[in-house]
N, C-alpha and C positions, 0 to 999 in steps of 0.2 A: 945433706942438701936441704932438708926441711928446716934445719936450724938457721941457715943463712938467708932463707927466703923471708922469714918473719921480720927481721930488722929492716930489710929493704922495703917491704910492704908498709911498715910503720912509717918509714921515712917518706915514702911516696904519699901516704895519707896525710902526714903533717904538712908537706909542701903543697898539697892540693888545698888544704884548709887556708894556708897563708896566702896563696894566690887568689882564692875566692874572696878572702877578707880584703885584700888590696883592691880588687876590682870593685867590691861593694863600697869601700871608702872613696874611691875615685868617683863613682856614680853619685854618691851622697854629696861630695864637695861640688860637683857640677850643678846639682839641683839647688844647693844653697846659693851659689853664685848667680844662677839664673833667676832665683826668687828675689834676690836683692836688686838685680838689674831690672826686673819687671816692675819693682816698686819705684824705680827711678833713683836708686841710691847705690853708692859704692861701698858703704860701710854698714855694719849691723845697726849702729845707733841711728844713722840716717834713715835706714829702712823702717825702723820703729817709729821715727818721727813722721815719715811719709804715711805710714799706715794710720797713725792717729789723725793726721790732717784729712785723709780720705774719709775716715769714719765721721769726723766733724762735718765735712762737706755733705755726706749722705744724710746726716741728722738735719742739717739746715735745709737741704733740698726736700726732705720728707715733710718738714714743717711748712715749707712753702706750698707744697701740694695740698696738705691738710687745710691751710689757711685759704687757699683758692677754692677748695671744695665747700668751705663754710661761708666765706665772705664774697666769693665771686671775683676776686682780684688778687694779684700778688702783692706782697708786702716787703718793705725794706727790712734790713737786718735789725734796725732799731725797733721797728714795730713788732717784729717777731719776738724779740727779747722782752719788750715792755708788756706784751700780751701773754707772756709765759708760754708761747708756742714752741720755743726752743730753749734748752738749758745750756747751750754751748757758749763759751766765752767768745769774745770778738777776736781772739788771737790764740795761737799756740806757737810761741817763739821757735824759730824766727819767722813764722808765717802769721799774717793777719788776714781776716776775712772781710769780704764785702759781697753785696748782692746787687746785681744789675737786673732791673725789671723793665718790662714793656707790658702793654695790656694783654698780650697773648703768650708771653714767655718769660723765663727768668734764667739767670746764670749766677751760680755761687762761685766766687773766685777766692782762692788762697794765694796771696802774694808774699814771696820771701823777701825779707829785708836784708840788705847786705850781700856780700859775695858768697858764693857756694864753695865751701872747702871740701865737701864730701860728695859732689856730683848730684846734688838734689836739684829738681827743676825749679825755675824761678817762679813759675805759676802753675797751679793746678786748678781746674774748674770742672763743674758738673752742671748740666742743664736740666730743663724740665723733663727730658726723656731719660734722665739718670745716666747720661753718657759722659765719661771723663775725657778731658783733654789736658795735655801737659805742654809746657813750653820751656825751653832752656833759657 
């Protein structure tokens, strides 16, 4: 009897490992999908692009806040670039950047040119409170 129990316990152990691995892979795939959806994209390349755009928006918004702290007013994107307050380009294809300013607030906007083939938002923006908004 002892001889027959060992192969069965080995088989049970192997099946347990396979089941645990399958559950782990399922959870991992769900996390990857939700991370892409949270970024506003349906493909990995689009998620990378959106992440880069958000990083650029944060850089421009931080430059606006620094400019306001030193100059007492908000600046246009052209002013920020010309004073070397920000080193971000005016665009990251297919998105281009603009800054909307008032005496008391600002909004940095990234607008997509053309149609979305990968589920990316048509506009992303960040305001003086560093809050992001997206629109399809």
